[in-house]
C-alpha positions, 0 to 999 in steps of 0.5 A: 512128217517125212523128216520124222519118219526118216529119223526113225529109219536111221534109229533102226539101222544105225550101227556102232562098232565096238572099236568106235566106242572110244569115249572122250571127256572134257568139261564145259567152261562152267565146269560140267563134265562132257562125255563124247563118242563120235559115230560116223556114217549116219547124220544123227546125234543123241544128246543127254543132259543128266542131273544129280536130281533124282528122287533121292534128292526129294528130302521130305518132299517125296515126289518133288524131283519127279514132278519137277522133271515132268513140268520142264517141257510143259512150257519154256521161254515163250513156248507152251507145251504144244509149241515145244512139241511142234518145234521138235516134230517139225525137224524130226527130233525126239525129246524126252525126260526121265527121272530115277532114284539117282538122276534126272535126264533130258534126252534129244535125238536129232538129225545133224543137218545144221538147220534142223539140229540148231532148232532142236538144240535151241528148244532143248536149251530153253527147256533146260534154262527157262522152264516156265513153271506156270500155275495152270501147267503145275495144277494139271501135272499135279492132278495127273500125278495124284491120279496115278498115285491113287491108281497105283494103290490098285496094283499089287505089283506096285504095292510089293515094290514100295513095301520092298524098298521101304523094308530094305532102306528104311529112312534112306533116300532110296526108300520111297517111290520115285513118284512120291506118295499122295500125302506129300505130292498133294501138298506141293505148290509151284514154288516148291518146284521152282525151288527144287529146279533152282537148287539142282538144275545147275551147271555144277550138277549137270553132265552132258553126253553126246554120241553121234555124227558130230566132230569134236569141235561141234560137240564142244559148241553143242555142250557149251550152248546147252549149259550156257543158260544155267546158273553155276550153282553147287553140286549137292552133298553126297548121298548117305551110305546104305545101312545093311540090315542083319535081320530077315523080314517077312511081311504080307500085305492083304490084297483081293487078288487071285495071284500073289506077288512076291519080292525077296532080297536084300541090299546088293551092290553099287556101280563101282562095287569090287564084287560087281562082275562076280555078282553079275555073272553069278546072278545070270546063272541064278535068276538073270538068264530067263528060261535057263536060270536056276530059279526058273528051272526050280520054280517053273519047269520042275513045279509049275508054281509060277509063269516066271521066276527071276533075280537081278541086282540093281546097282546105283550110286549107293548100294541098290537092291538084290531082288528075286521075284515071282507071281503065283496062285494064292494057295501056292505062295508058301511053297513058291517062296520056299522053293525060291529061297531054297534055290538061293541057299543052295546057290550061295552054298555051292556056287555054280558048276563050271559048265554053267559058268562057261555057258553064262560067259558065252551068253553074256559076252556073245551078245554084248556088242548088240547092247550098244549097236545103235547110237541110242543104246550107246548113249545110255551106256556112256551116260551110265559110265559118266554119271557113276564115274566108271572107267572110260574103257568100261565097254572095252574091258567088259568082256575081259572082266566077265572072262576073269570071273571064276566059280570061286569068285562067284561063290565067295562074293555071294557068301559074303554079300547075299546072306539068305538069313537076312532076306526080306520077303514081301508078299501081296495077295489074298490069304487062302 
């Protein structure tokens, strides 16, 4: 346990300077891309293996990607879930699995002392290449997932999110929730998970990210060892493009609650979008900067209609949503929605003031270095850069890109990309 607490201390105090974020790139002998940043000073490394195996790959089996990833560390090789957890804990390592619409990620944080790292890497390698997919483990995870899906039906916020994505994306792979739905998950067998794993957890569909106190030779050996047990396989076909709906939608879902959850928006941008920085900085002013945003000022400060009001872009491999949201008393829903949409219309029409833009730039660039001042944060950025095939100097030029944004470019981007007449508005709550 002493080693475990030491690793937490290292996490809290690890620093990565701007100048140290030099990303190197190569491929393993099996063709998997590797993205590597060496950070010296603390004996720690963060490793991610990322697969294009998110819920967008579910097909008709909505939820299969999430359930497959959840089962990976319940048993691998000769070890059960408890033994796997004990192996990581015994060397102070932390392991986790996450799945999103775009990808599935296996993450490891370990000290770099050879004996400790070797045991952690061997355990991760077994999880990657030899998941057991035992029937008993599958039935337990399936039951837990189904219980979560049924509980989700009691959450107005979750229902609003599901309806919002369905309204925007229709039959696109992004339309359904990552965890799936009861109707599909209840029909899964363990063989379905094995088939999904066999198709998507392959070297041709994998990416390795290594950030920490390993030299390049050590990083190469680490990447090779992790991928070596995977079949080469094939990279999946590209996801379909997203169709933009040129029609506004208003939908209310009746729910017995005192508060109404509101989500409104439309199809936004993707990770490599040429308008990304103008939309990003503009949204910071509109609704992305918390207490000083225009939405917060109009909805909360001036009228007290909601505790908070916000907006954000969620760029993905294909175009993700632009979302505005708030939660308000049922009897104030109509007024709150009207104020939110009017604020958006005014922003699209007039753009931000020069003073607001200057303040936004200072806020964004002033705190940018803190976004990757630990190995953990930097690893997330490097993973994003690698998976979405962004330029390797993305972190170095980020502030330059922000500084280049103008009032004119924001106004132009929003008028072309955020058309108020095409907004989809979803409300979930009780009708007064």
